[in-house]
N, C-alpha and C positions, 0 to 999 in steps of 0.2 A: 110455692113459688117455684118457678123455673129459675136456675141460675145459669144455665147455658147461654153465653152470647159471644159474638165475633168481635164486635166493636161496640165503642161506648161513646157516647155524644153528651156533654153537660150543657144544658141551654137554660139552666137555673138563672133567675135576674132578667131574662127576656121575655117580652110579652109580645102576643100575636101580631104579625103574622110570622116573626123570626123562629120561632122553635120548629115549625112546620117548614119554613124555607131552609134552614140549616139541615134538617133531617134529610130533606130530599137531596140536598147537596152531597150528603155522607151516603146515603143510598145509592147515589150513581157510582160512587167508588167502590162498592161492594159486588159480590158474586151473588147470583141467584141462590136462594135457599139459606144464605148467611142471615144472621140474626144481630140486630142493632138494638143495645139498650140506651135508651134516652132517659135523662132525669130532667124535670122541668119544674117551675114554681108558678108558671101562668095559671091562674085559676080555671081559665078557659080551655086549658091543655086537653083535657079529657075529652071534651066535645070536640076539638079540633082533630086530634089523632085518631079519634075513631071515625070521623067523617073522612080523613084523609085515607085511610086504611079501606074504607069502602068504596071509595071511588077511584082506587088504583088498584094494580096488581099486588101491592103488599098486603101483608096478612098481620092482623094484631094477635100476638101470640098469649100475651098476658099484660095486664098493667094494674098497678095498684098505688094506694097514697100512704106515705110514712110521713105523718106529721105536717102536711102542706108541701111536701115534695112528692111529685108524681113520677113513677116509673112507668116506662112503655117498653115492651120488648116487641120490635116489629121485624118481621122476615121479609126480606126482599123477594119480590115475586118477578117472574119473566115476563 
């Protein structure tokens, strides 16, 4: 697992669409190329985050599940 990230966002306990909306808001504050680590518990988060990164200039660096907590490393694109 990659451990490098520049910002962290905890959206545990929130359900769709809030994890993606808060992620978008955080990415706006970041510089291109920086990595955001997001922690979520919404069971649909994996599908939502993969779709989000496919449809935007942002890149999914890595994602994994640790006992119901989903982690995403998203690199801000230009």
